[in-house]
ZAKELO-913615 format. One record per atom (N, C-alpha, C): x, z, y. Coordinates in steps of 0.001 Angstrom, whole numbers, padded with zeros to 6 digits, always signed. Last residue first. Example, Ala and Ser with C-alpha at 12.3 -4.5 7.8 and 13.67 -1.06 7.14 Angstrom:
<tortors>
+012850+007080-002250/+013670+007140-001060/+012900+007870+000030/+013190+007800-005690/+012300+007800-004500/+013200+007800-003300/
</tortors>
This chain:
<tortors>
+031881-007110+007632/+032824-007125+008748/+034233-006765+008275/+030278-006721+005472/+030837-008062+005653/+031857-008140+006777/+029330-004165+005756/+030251-004430+004652/+030948-005780+004818/+027600-004524+007892/+028778-003672+008092/+029811-003932+006996/+025660-006115+006675/+026420-006655+007810/+027682-005842+008062/+024687-004286+004764/+025305-005537+004327/+026164-006136+005454/+023585-002313+006444/+024674-001957+005531/+025423-003210+005085/+021547-003785+007705/+022617-003184+008511/+023824-002864+007644/+019937-004384+005504/+020548-005468+006281/+021715-004959+007112/+019086-001832+004772/+019943-002593+003858/+020644-003735+004581/+017484-001254+006974/+018659-000425+006703/+019628-001155+005778/+015465-003155+006664/+016312-003175+007857/+017591-002391+007631/+014335-002288+004241/+014949-003618+004343/+015889-003716+005539/+013344+000220+005014/+014358+000133+003961/+015090-001205+004034/+011443-000562+006892/+012547+000303+007306/+013689+000251+006297/+009670-001934+005280/+010386-002665+006327/+011598-001872+006803/+008736+000223+003748/+009432-000894+003108/+010249-001697+004102/+007496+001736+005777/+008626+002291+005031/+009421+001181+004363/+005509-000081+006591/+006472+000426+007563/+007706+000980+006858/+004012-000401+004244/+004691-001555+004837/+005803-001072+005766/+003073+002211+004085/+003896+001681+002990/+004674+000457+003481/+001524+002501+006380/+002732+003321+006242/+003644+002834+005116/+000250+000083+008452/+000317+000503+007052/+001627+001247+006805/-001023+000926+011509/+000176+000433+010841/+000223+000964+009415/-003141+002276+012584/-003375+000884+012176/-002188+000283+011434/-001903+004645+013276/-002958+004666+012252/-003189+003267+011704/-000256+003741+015323/+000354+004237+014087/-000663+004309+012952/-002157+003123+017252/-001306+002055+016732/-000653+002466+015418/-003143+005696+017689/-004036+004641+017204/-003241+003493+016592/-000886+006969+018708/-001420+007405+017415/-002378+006365+016842/-000466+005805+021200/+000469+005529+020105/-000117+005887+018748/-002892+004309+023128/-002548+005543+022432/-001648+005216+021237/-003506+001803+023871/-002540+002506+024728/-002115+003825+024105/-003742-000453+021034/-004217+000627+021893/-003103+001169+022785/-002783-002168+019162/-003911-002643+019978/-004323-001647+021059/-000612-003225+016662/-000768-002405+017861/-001853-002999+018767/-000048-004885+014636/-001178-003976+014414/-001440-003087+015630/+002192-006210+015401/+000961-006997+015282/-000264-006132+015016/+004276-004463+015158/+003711-004656+016503/+002390-005429+016457/+005156-004712+012591/+004279-003581+012889/+003635-003717+014264/+004901-008277+011965/+005641-007031+012189/+004651-005919+012501/+005012-011425+010221/+004276-010289+010772/+005185-009072+010945/+007448-013975+011068/+006662-013160+010141/+006030-011954+010828/+007105-016641+013335/+007743-015345+013094/+006872-014527+012144/+005336-018843+013263/+006769-019041+013043/+007467-017734+012667/+002223-018491+011407/+003033-018442+012619/+004527-018477+012285/+000539-018401+009255/+001344-019615+009408/+002290-019561+010604/+000575-014996+007881/-000040-016216+008388/+000949-017350+008526/+002006-012835+006887/+000987-012598+007901/+000359-013835+008486/+003709-012831+004790/+004316-013086+006105/+003293-013020+007235/+001818-012256+002765/+003010-011428+002932/+003622-011597+004313/-000018-014329+002888/-000448-012987+003275/+000758-012089+003554/+001687-016372+001932/+001033-016493+003238/+000590-015124+003754/+002321-015460-000606/+003390-015631+000382/+002814-015684+001794/-000232-015573-001726/+000468-014290-001631/+001582-014354-000592/-000719-018318-001615/-001569-017404-000848/-000893-016044-000681/+001252-019219-003407/+001252-019697-002018/+000443-018746-001137/+000420-017976-005795/+001703-017603-005170/+001793-018040-003717/-002162-019365-006139/-002086-017933-005824/-000730-017523-005242/-001771-022086-006906/-002250-021747-005568/-001999-020281-005197/-000891-022113-009586/-000115-022811-008544/-000484-022297-007156/-002827-020678-010881/-001432-020254-011063/-000526-020920-010027/-005089-022182-010218/-004940-020815-009708/-003491-020351-009789/-004603-024534-011642/-004748-024578-010179/-004540-023200-009571/-004669-023616-014279/-003418-024142-013730/-003460-024150-012200/-007421-022879-014379/-006366-021908-014675/-005038-022346-014059/-008728-025238-013942/-008895-024147-012975/-007799-023106-013144/-007947-026565-016253/-007567-027119-014949/-007672-026058-013860/-009144-024925-018237/-007679-025054-018156/-007205-025609-016812/-011631-022588-018050/-011311-023959-017664/-009799-024092-017433/-011518-019782-018519/-011825-020719-019605/-011414-022150-019287/-009382-017270-017946/-010070-018338-017223/-010279-019458-018237/-009813-014160-019805/-009187-015461-019533/-010046-016357-018652/-009313-010792-019182/-010348-011820-019260/-009743-013176-018904/-007444-008805-018792/-007238-009705-019918/-008299-010787-020050/-008313-007274-016578/-007049-008014-016518/-006952-009088-017597/-010297-005724-015680/-010691-006900-016454/-009500-007857-016539/-010106-003069-014240/-009325-003519-015405/-010028-004577-016250/-011553-002002-012136/-010669-003141-011872/-010092-003771-013135/-013179+000308-012552/-013719-000882-011887/-012857-002131-011906/-011916+002389-013972/-013365+002211-014069/-013822+000828-013595/-009239+002285-013314/-009624+002136-014716/-011118+001848-014869/-009458+002740-010519/-008888+001500-011052/-009355+001267-012485/-010531+005329-010425/-011271+004211-009841/-010777+002879-010401/-008447+006774-011631/-009793+006811-012209/-010611+005620-011717/-006392+006276-009820/-006265+005825-011211/-007633+005759-011878/-007436+007505-007466/-007084+006087-007498/-007033+005539-008913/-007729+010173-008278/-008897+009415-007796/-008628+007912-007892/-005045+010748-008877/-006062+010836-009931/-007307+010039-009547/-003964+010547-006339/-003521+009610-007371/-004535+009583-008514/-005187+012710-005161/-005569+011378-004703/-005081+010292-005660/-003911+014764-006685/-005374+014663-006609/-005800+013256-006211/-001190+014383-006208/-001701+014244-007571/-003212+014051-007568/-001129+014954-003464/-000710+013634-003943/-001274+013369-005336/-001891+017634-003520/-002757+016666-002839/-002425+015243-003303/+000345+018644-004869/-000992+018787-005469/-001969+017791-004857/+002335+018090-003033/+002395+017457-004350/+001049+017530-005059/+001471+019735-000950/+001570+018290-000743/+001597+017542-002073/+001695+022253-002185/+000400+021794-001694/+000392+020283-001505/+004421+022391-002669/+003499+022399-003808/+002120+021888-003400/+005297+022424-000010/+005712+021342-000897/+004771+021234-002099/+004207+024821+000849/+003795+023571+001495/+004123+022376+000614/+005591+026592-000808/+004132+026485-000924/+003611+025204-000285/+008196+026245+000090/+007882+025936-001299/+006383+025735-001469/+008232+024652+003321/+008264+025839+002467/+007887+025415+001054/+010254+022007+004514/+008981+022465+003979/+009173+023755+003197/+012847+021875+005446/+011788+021246+006237/+010408+021757+005821/+014287+023110+003536/+014493+023550+004916/+013417+022996+005833/+013508+021692+001292/+013056+023080+001401/+013260+023612+002815/+014856+019303+001656/+013398+019314+001731/+012872+020721+001934/+017489+020014+001175/+017100+019590+002517/+015586+019677+002689/+017349+020599-001539/+017819+021629-000600/+017405+021294+000827/+016409+018119-002675/+015623+019359-002733/+016045+020418-001725/+016359+015034-001248/+017292+016112-001573/+016559+017443-001524/+014290+013486-000420/+014747+013300-001787/+015765+014347-002215/+013879+013944+002271/+012967+014582+001315/+013462+014492-000121/+015862+012358+003415/+015846+013800+003668/+015020+014530+002617/+015060+009838+002704/+016335+010340+002190/+016413+011860+002326/+012704+009765+004235/+012640+009664+002783/+013912+010214+002149/+013659+009870+006856/+012786+010939+006357/+012761+010953+004836/+015103+007464+006839/+015785+008729+007108/+014964+009900+006590/+013131+005509+006358/+014202+005734+005382/+014915+007062+005590/+009956+007017+007406/+010960+005952+007365/+012076+006327+006407/+006634+007730+008234/+007711+007951+007266/+008654+006750+007226/+005967+007585+011773/+005646+007285+010382/+006876+007489+009506/+006142+010372+014050/+006532+009034+013614/+006136+008846+012154/+005867+013000+014789/+005117+012001+015531/+005511+010577+015211/+006994+015104+013403/+007875+014286+014237/+007138+013237+015069/+004887+016547+012144/+006118+017231+012563/+006898+016433+013604/+002877+014788+011549/+002534+015999+012293/+003755+016720+012824/+004266+013003+010002/+003790+012561+011313/+003418+013765+012177/+004581+014468+007675/+005754+014222+008528/+005336+013775+009923/+001948+014373+006613/+002583+015645+006973/+003733+015438+007956/+001580+011648+006185/+000637+012383+007020/+001245+013695+007505/+003667+011144+004390/+003660+010486+005697/+002745+011232+006670/+002796+012524+002162/+003971+013037+002880/+004084+012396+004263/+000624+010832+001519/+000402+012255+001801/+001578+012826+002591/+001946+008414+001079/+000924+008502+002125/+000641+009948+002506/+003631+008958-001092/+004214+008558+000188/+003212+008717+001331/+001658+009552-003081/+002674+010540-002680/+003252+010212-001310/+000184+007132-003226/-000476+008401-002932/+000521+009425-002394/+002200+005322-003957/+001487+005148-002690/+000801+006446-002280/+002925+006394-006495/+003913+006281-005411/+003218+006187-004054/+000505+006161-007916/+001148+007480-007754/+002122+007459-006583/+000134+003386-007800/-000881+004285-007239/-000282+005658-006972/+002393+002492-009223/+002246+002177-007801/+001245+003108-007128/+001719+003448-011779/+002941+003934-011108/+002864+003683-009611/-000529+001896-012254/-000678+003351-012166/+000533+003968-011467/+000687-000646-012361/-000288-000340-011314/-000476+001159-011150/+002407-000371-014622/+002929-000767-013314/+001972-000342-012197/+000572+000241-016652/+001625+001207-016296/+002174+000914-014905/-000921-002163-016666/-001574-000877-016402/-000557+000172-015952/+001019-004035-017379/+000348-004153-016085/-000308-002830-015695/+001574-003079-019935/+002640-003145-018937/+002047-003227-017534/-000865-003475-021213/-000380-002099-020997/+000718-002060-019945/-000932-006301-021208/-002010-005516-020593/-001538-004108-020261/+001335-006859-022707/+001275-007300-021315/+000206-006514-020564/+000488-005722-025175/+001685-005217-024492/+001672-005588-023010/-001631-007269-025947/-001920-005891-025551/-000733-005292-024807/-001848-010611-024848/-001091-009571-025547/-001480-008196-025029/-002132-014025-024701/-002888-012781-024611/-002244-011715-025492/-000681-016219-023224/-000200-015411-024350/-000874-014045-024299/-002088-017323-021113/-001608-018206-022180/-001175-017447-023430/-002845-015273-019467/-003766-016388-019614/-003387-017301-020784/-000662-013629-019347/-001784-013194-020175/-002796-014324-020399/+000879-014882-017416/+001327-014895-018812/+000167-014570-019756/-000748-014227-015205/-000494-015627-015556/-000031-015750-017002/-000567-011433-015174/-001870-012068-015397/-001692-013517-015838/+002124-011166-014516/+001656-010694-015824/+000304-011314-016181/+002031-012248-011927/+002898-012846-012942/+002435-012451-014343/+000198-010431-010726/-000108-011864-010802/+000722-012529-011897/+001578-007954-010901/+000334-008168-011660/-000061-009637-011775/+003691-008739-009049/+003976-008487-010472/+002706-008595-011311/+002202-008919-006648/+002933-010077-007170/+003229-009909-008662/+000954-006782-005475/+000263-007430-006590/+000988-008667-007119/+002596-005872-003393/+002272-004974-004503/+001705-005711-005713/+002679-007994-001580/+003917-007560-002241/+003603-006736-003490/+000006-008068-000838/+000626-009270-001399/+001915-008925-002137/-000287-005559+000340/-000947-005830-000939/-000328-007046-001613/+001079-005951+002743/+001559-004960+001775/+000992-005244+000393/-000591-007859+003903/+000822-008160+003689/+001420-007220+002641/-002937-006404+004093/-002896-007566+003203/-001458-007994+002916/-002111-004508+005997/-002581-004068+004676/-002491-005224+003677/-001579-006158+008162/-000465-005450+007528/-000854-004936+006147/-004240-007059+008609/-003155-008011+008360/-001962-007334+007677/-005836-004686+009006/-006060-005592+007880/-004871-006506+007585/-005728-003036+011181/-004818-002746+010070/-004841-003810+008985/-007735-003648+012888/-006406-004120+013257/-005376-003871+012150/-009804-002293+011519/-009836-003748+011674/-008439-004283+011948/-009087+000343+011649/-009389-000218+010329/-009421-001746+010378/-008901+000852+014364/-007658+000758+013594/-007892+000143+012219/-011311+001350+015474/-010886-000053+015443/-009602-000250+014640/-011465+004079+015597/-012130+003422+014467/-011750+001946+014363/-010294+004590+018042/-009531+004880+016825/-010136+004175+015622/-012395+004065+019721/-011262+003138+019728/-010405+003339+018475/-013921+006269+019139/-014480+004946+018849/-013376+003894+018838/-012375+008373+020069/-012519+008194+018626/-013108+006829+018262/-012109+009074+022653/-011296+007943+022212/-011487+007613+020736/-013441+011365+023340/-013968+010104+023854/-013204+008885+023400/-010577+013410+023378/-012038+013305+023329/-012490+011994+023973/-007556+012130+021859/-008314+012672+022995/-009818+012495+022812/-006099+013094+018907/-006876+012009+019508/-007733+012579+020636/-005040+015302+017790/-004125+014491+018606/-004862+013355+019323/-006979+016304+016171/-006707+017030+017415/-005789+016241+018343/-006866+014742+013877/-007945+014488+014842/-007702+015170+016184/-005162+014614+011737/-004580+014582+013079/-005634+014373+014171/-006816+014653+009521/-005743+015642+009609/-005194+015740+011030/-008486+012464+009981/-009066+013813+009884/-007996+014881+010090/-006610+010373+009915/-007400+010620+011127/-007973+012028+011125/-005702+010586+007256/-004762+010719+008367/-005504+011063+009656/-008056+010016+005856/-007417+011325+005702/-006462+011602+006854/-008387+007341+006629/-009407+008338+006971/-008810+009742+006909/-006106+006307+005417/-006261+006183+006876/-007301+007192+007377/-006613+006735+002779/-005535+007515+003390/-005562+007414+004913/-008729+004861+002548/-008931+006277+002212/-007866+007144+002873/-007489+002448+003107/-008488+002963+004051/-008756+004444+003808/-005947+002148+000797/-005269+002337+002078/-006233+002916+003117/-008117+001782-000942/-007205+002913-001144/-006413+003197+000133/-009277-000563-000039/-010055+000678+000025/-009153+001905-000125/-007143-002322-000579/-007693-002207+000777/-008452-000896+000946/-006901-002034-003348/-005829-001544-002480/-006293-001415-001027/-009369-003182-004156/-009007-001816-004539/-007958-001250-003589/-009143-005753-003206/-010121-004863-002587/-009866-003401-002953/-007104-006628-004992/-006904-006662-003537/-007867-005716-002832/-008386-006380-007455/-007201-005567-007172/-006917-005504-005678/-010376-008318-007218/-010742-006908-007415/-009588-005994-006998/-008681-010519-007087/-009553-010218-005948/-010006-008763-006021/-007528-010423-009602/-006659-010236-008432/-007467-009977-007159/-009801-010900-011292/-009037-009643-011351/-008221-009402-010087/-012783-012285-009955/-011390-012466-010378/-010630-011137-010287/-015869-011156-011125/-014998-011323-009963/-013556-011359-010464/-018632-010778-012390/-017575-011721-012709/-016773-012046-011456/-019537-007377-012918/-019586-008564-012071/-018400-009469-012388/-018939-005211-014406/-020051-006020-014884/-020221-007295-014062/-016990-003836-013039/-016564-004673-014153/-017674-005551-014702/-018309-002206-011315/-017803-003459-010757/-017388-004410-011872/-021270-000748-012647/-019832-000857-012599/-019413-002215-012050/-024007+000602-010901/-023498-000538-011674/-021981-000612-011513/
</tortors>
């Protein structure tokens, strides 16, 4: 039975889609780096899926803000253009997340750290990337990225695209448009606590690799970019 046959809110479907997509790359990461996990510790590694939830939800809150805005407009101004814009945006995100997650898995094997701004800048320059990766390795990584992006896009189109279905009750519609941004902000910062969520909140193990598995690599890269921009702004202000 297709998920589209069930009356589940589009944004809830989208949230579960991203949770499962992140879990897919977490499984791939564990399989690729299984030799780094000591014998007898795999049961603890499986806990990473639980401890990853807060950072995954924080990342998802950022990813689905644009779909929420487009969904809100679609509730009042139903348009094929808005539908297509949302589809293009989400497909683009799937491709980006797939590519970054695959390269993150490879880079972790080389440096033992998650993909950050320095690694990303290094990979964006073809001459530098070739010194780090052979042409065949690069083609293999891009092929793997395309394969998992295809799986993600196919799954999204099959199960999640009830984007244009309107909320019939106007009071419920307005309530959702007011409440959802608050919930997204809450998930983005990781809860009501005074200090916003950080990668340390996903750390639960004495093994660094378990903590890194539980850390959402997209969140980690985004946080790394924000920190780098803050440093540049402070230097410019001096």
